[in-house]
KOLKOL-771935 format. One record per residue (C-alpha): residue number from 1; residue in one letter; x, y, z. Coordinates in Angstrom, 1 decimal, padded with zeros to 4 digits. Example, Ala and Ser with C-alpha at 12.3 -4.5 7.8 and 13.67 -1.06 7.14 Angstrom:
% residues 2
<pt><nr>1</nr><rest>A</rest><c1>012.3</c1><c2>-004.5</c2><c3>007.8</c3></pt>
<pt><nr>2</nr><rest>S</rest><c1>013.7</c1><c2>-001.1</c2><c3>007.1</c3></pt>
END
This chain:
% residues 90
<pt><nr>1</nr><rest>Q</rest><c1>093.7</c1><c2>095.4</c2><c3>101.6</c3></pt>
<pt><nr>2</nr><rest>Y</rest><c1>096.7</c1><c2>096.1</c2><c3>103.7</c3></pt>
<pt><nr>3</nr><rest>K</rest><c1>097.9</c1><c2>099.7</c2><c3>103.8</c3></pt>
<pt><nr>4</nr><rest>V</rest><c1>101.2</c1><c2>100.9</c2><c3>105.2</c3></pt>
<pt><nr>5</nr><rest>G</rest><c1>100.6</c1><c2>102.3</c2><c3>108.7</c3></pt>
<pt><nr>6</nr><rest>S</rest><c1>097.5</c1><c2>100.2</c2><c3>109.3</c3></pt>
<pt><nr>7</nr><rest>D</rest><c1>097.1</c1><c2>098.6</c2><c3>112.7</c3></pt>
<pt><nr>8</nr><rest>P</rest><c1>098.8</c1><c2>095.2</c2><c3>112.3</c3></pt>
<pt><nr>9</nr><rest>L</rest><c1>096.5</c1><c2>093.6</c2><c3>114.8</c3></pt>
<pt><nr>10</nr><rest>T</rest><c1>093.5</c1><c2>094.6</c2><c3>112.7</c3></pt>
<pt><nr>11</nr><rest>V</rest><c1>095.2</c1><c2>093.5</c2><c3>109.5</c3></pt>
<pt><nr>12</nr><rest>L</rest><c1>096.0</c1><c2>090.1</c2><c3>110.9</c3></pt>
<pt><nr>13</nr><rest>S</rest><c1>092.5</c1><c2>089.6</c2><c3>112.1</c3></pt>
<pt><nr>14</nr><rest>Q</rest><c1>091.2</c1><c2>089.7</c2><c3>108.5</c3></pt>
<pt><nr>15</nr><rest>P</rest><c1>090.2</c1><c2>086.3</c2><c3>107.0</c3></pt>
<pt><nr>16</nr><rest>K</rest><c1>092.7</c1><c2>084.4</c2><c3>104.9</c3></pt>
<pt><nr>17</nr><rest>I</rest><c1>095.7</c1><c2>086.6</c2><c3>105.6</c3></pt>
<pt><nr>18</nr><rest>S</rest><c1>098.8</c1><c2>084.5</c2><c3>104.9</c3></pt>
<pt><nr>19</nr><rest>L</rest><c1>100.7</c1><c2>084.3</c2><c3>108.2</c3></pt>
<pt><nr>20</nr><rest>G</rest><c1>104.1</c1><c2>082.5</c2><c3>108.5</c3></pt>
<pt><nr>21</nr><rest>V</rest><c1>105.4</c1><c2>080.8</c2><c3>111.7</c3></pt>
<pt><nr>22</nr><rest>I</rest><c1>108.2</c1><c2>078.4</c2><c3>112.4</c3></pt>
<pt><nr>23</nr><rest>R</rest><c1>106.9</c1><c2>074.8</c2><c3>112.9</c3></pt>
<pt><nr>24</nr><rest>G</rest><c1>107.2</c1><c2>073.5</c2><c3>116.5</c3></pt>
<pt><nr>25</nr><rest>T</rest><c1>107.4</c1><c2>076.9</c2><c3>118.1</c3></pt>
<pt><nr>26</nr><rest>S</rest><c1>105.0</c1><c2>078.6</c2><c3>120.5</c3></pt>
<pt><nr>27</nr><rest>Y</rest><c1>104.2</c1><c2>081.0</c2><c3>117.7</c3></pt>
<pt><nr>28</nr><rest>V</rest><c1>102.1</c1><c2>078.3</c2><c3>116.0</c3></pt>
<pt><nr>29</nr><rest>E</rest><c1>099.7</c1><c2>078.2</c2><c3>118.9</c3></pt>
<pt><nr>30</nr><rest>F</rest><c1>099.8</c1><c2>082.0</c2><c3>119.4</c3></pt>
<pt><nr>31</nr><rest>A</rest><c1>098.8</c1><c2>082.4</c2><c3>115.7</c3></pt>
<pt><nr>32</nr><rest>R</rest><c1>096.0</c1><c2>079.8</c2><c3>115.9</c3></pt>
<pt><nr>33</nr><rest>K</rest><c1>094.6</c1><c2>081.4</c2><c3>119.0</c3></pt>
<pt><nr>34</nr><rest>D</rest><c1>095.0</c1><c2>085.1</c2><c3>118.2</c3></pt>
<pt><nr>35</nr><rest>Y</rest><c1>094.4</c1><c2>084.9</c2><c3>114.4</c3></pt>
<pt><nr>36</nr><rest>P</rest><c1>092.0</c1><c2>082.0</c2><c3>113.8</c3></pt>
<pt><nr>37</nr><rest>D</rest><c1>091.0</c1><c2>083.2</c2><c3>110.4</c3></pt>
<pt><nr>38</nr><rest>A</rest><c1>094.5</c1><c2>083.5</c2><c3>109.1</c3></pt>
<pt><nr>39</nr><rest>A</rest><c1>095.9</c1><c2>081.1</c2><c3>106.5</c3></pt>
<pt><nr>40</nr><rest>L</rest><c1>098.7</c1><c2>079.7</c2><c3>108.6</c3></pt>
<pt><nr>41</nr><rest>E</rest><c1>101.9</c1><c2>078.7</c2><c3>106.8</c3></pt>
<pt><nr>42</nr><rest>E</rest><c1>104.4</c1><c2>076.6</c2><c3>108.8</c3></pt>
<pt><nr>43</nr><rest>Y</rest><c1>108.1</c1><c2>076.7</c2><c3>108.0</c3></pt>
<pt><nr>44</nr><rest>D</rest><c1>111.1</c1><c2>074.7</c2><c3>109.0</c3></pt>
<pt><nr>45</nr><rest>E</rest><c1>113.5</c1><c2>077.5</c2><c3>108.3</c3></pt>
<pt><nr>46</nr><rest>W</rest><c1>113.6</c1><c2>081.2</c2><c3>109.1</c3></pt>
<pt><nr>47</nr><rest>D</rest><c1>115.4</c1><c2>082.0</c2><c3>105.9</c3></pt>
<pt><nr>48</nr><rest>Q</rest><c1>112.7</c1><c2>080.5</c2><c3>103.7</c3></pt>
<pt><nr>49</nr><rest>M</rest><c1>110.0</c1><c2>082.2</c2><c3>105.7</c3></pt>
<pt><nr>50</nr><rest>I</rest><c1>111.7</c1><c2>085.6</c2><c3>105.2</c3></pt>
<pt><nr>51</nr><rest>Q</rest><c1>112.2</c1><c2>084.9</c2><c3>101.5</c3></pt>
<pt><nr>52</nr><rest>D</rest><c1>108.5</c1><c2>084.2</c2><c3>101.1</c3></pt>
<pt><nr>53</nr><rest>L</rest><c1>107.6</c1><c2>087.3</c2><c3>103.0</c3></pt>
<pt><nr>54</nr><rest>E</rest><c1>109.8</c1><c2>089.4</c2><c3>100.8</c3></pt>
<pt><nr>55</nr><rest>K</rest><c1>108.3</c1><c2>087.8</c2><c3>097.7</c3></pt>
<pt><nr>56</nr><rest>G</rest><c1>104.8</c1><c2>088.5</c2><c3>098.9</c3></pt>
<pt><nr>57</nr><rest>K</rest><c1>103.8</c1><c2>084.9</c2><c3>099.5</c3></pt>
<pt><nr>58</nr><rest>L</rest><c1>103.1</c1><c2>085.9</c2><c3>103.1</c3></pt>
<pt><nr>59</nr><rest>L</rest><c1>101.6</c1><c2>089.1</c2><c3>104.4</c3></pt>
<pt><nr>60</nr><rest>A</rest><c1>103.1</c1><c2>088.7</c2><c3>107.8</c3></pt>
<pt><nr>61</nr><rest>L</rest><c1>105.1</c1><c2>086.4</c2><c3>110.1</c3></pt>
<pt><nr>62</nr><rest>L</rest><c1>105.3</c1><c2>085.8</c2><c3>113.8</c3></pt>
<pt><nr>63</nr><rest>Y</rest><c1>108.6</c1><c2>085.2</c2><c3>115.4</c3></pt>
<pt><nr>64</nr><rest>D</rest><c1>111.1</c1><c2>086.2</c2><c3>118.1</c3></pt>
<pt><nr>65</nr><rest>E</rest><c1>111.9</c1><c2>089.9</c2><c3>118.5</c3></pt>
<pt><nr>66</nr><rest>V</rest><c1>115.6</c1><c2>089.1</c2><c3>118.8</c3></pt>
<pt><nr>67</nr><rest>E</rest><c1>115.7</c1><c2>087.3</c2><c3>115.5</c3></pt>
<pt><nr>68</nr><rest>I</rest><c1>113.7</c1><c2>090.0</c2><c3>113.7</c3></pt>
<pt><nr>69</nr><rest>T</rest><c1>116.0</c1><c2>092.7</c2><c3>115.1</c3></pt>
<pt><nr>70</nr><rest>A</rest><c1>119.1</c1><c2>090.7</c2><c3>114.0</c3></pt>
<pt><nr>71</nr><rest>F</rest><c1>117.5</c1><c2>090.4</c2><c3>110.5</c3></pt>
<pt><nr>72</nr><rest>H</rest><c1>117.0</c1><c2>094.2</c2><c3>110.3</c3></pt>
<pt><nr>73</nr><rest>R</rest><c1>120.6</c1><c2>094.8</c2><c3>111.4</c3></pt>
<pt><nr>74</nr><rest>K</rest><c1>121.9</c1><c2>092.6</c2><c3>108.7</c3></pt>
<pt><nr>75</nr><rest>N</rest><c1>119.4</c1><c2>093.9</c2><c3>106.1</c3></pt>
<pt><nr>76</nr><rest>P</rest><c1>118.7</c1><c2>097.6</c2><c3>106.9</c3></pt>
<pt><nr>77</nr><rest>D</rest><c1>117.1</c1><c2>098.2</c2><c3>103.4</c3></pt>
<pt><nr>78</nr><rest>A</rest><c1>114.4</c1><c2>095.7</c2><c3>104.4</c3></pt>
<pt><nr>79</nr><rest>A</rest><c1>112.8</c1><c2>098.5</c2><c3>106.5</c3></pt>
<pt><nr>80</nr><rest>L</rest><c1>111.8</c1><c2>100.1</c2><c3>103.2</c3></pt>
<pt><nr>81</nr><rest>S</rest><c1>109.3</c1><c2>097.3</c2><c3>102.4</c3></pt>
<pt><nr>82</nr><rest>L</rest><c1>108.8</c1><c2>095.4</c2><c3>105.7</c3></pt>
<pt><nr>83</nr><rest>Q</rest><c1>107.1</c1><c2>096.9</c2><c3>108.8</c3></pt>
<pt><nr>84</nr><rest>T</rest><c1>107.9</c1><c2>095.5</c2><c3>112.2</c3></pt>
<pt><nr>85</nr><rest>F</rest><c1>105.4</c1><c2>095.4</c2><c3>115.0</c3></pt>
<pt><nr>86</nr><rest>V</rest><c1>106.3</c1><c2>094.1</c2><c3>118.5</c3></pt>
<pt><nr>87</nr><rest>R</rest><c1>103.5</c1><c2>092.7</c2><c3>120.6</c3></pt>
<pt><nr>88</nr><rest>R</rest><c1>104.2</c1><c2>093.3</c2><c3>124.2</c3></pt>
<pt><nr>89</nr><rest>D</rest><c1>101.3</c1><c2>091.2</c2><c3>125.5</c3></pt>
<pt><nr>90</nr><rest>R</rest><c1>103.0</c1><c2>087.9</c2><c3>124.7</c3></pt>
END
């Protein structure tokens, strides 16, 4: 069970975590390599992936820091329910 404030890397390493990525991006391979037990969901569109995250169909997503920052600027209230974690090793 995910708890707010939990280490995201530990949470994403749990089996069957629903993890969203954009099809055809490097994040697909990052997710497969770094989170092999995750249930990977590939999306064609960022907006659909965000909607599924907000609805709880995904536990997390992997994507570009610039896009995620832009999303939070446009949707500041999202910070109340979505936690952002930036991996600096990729």
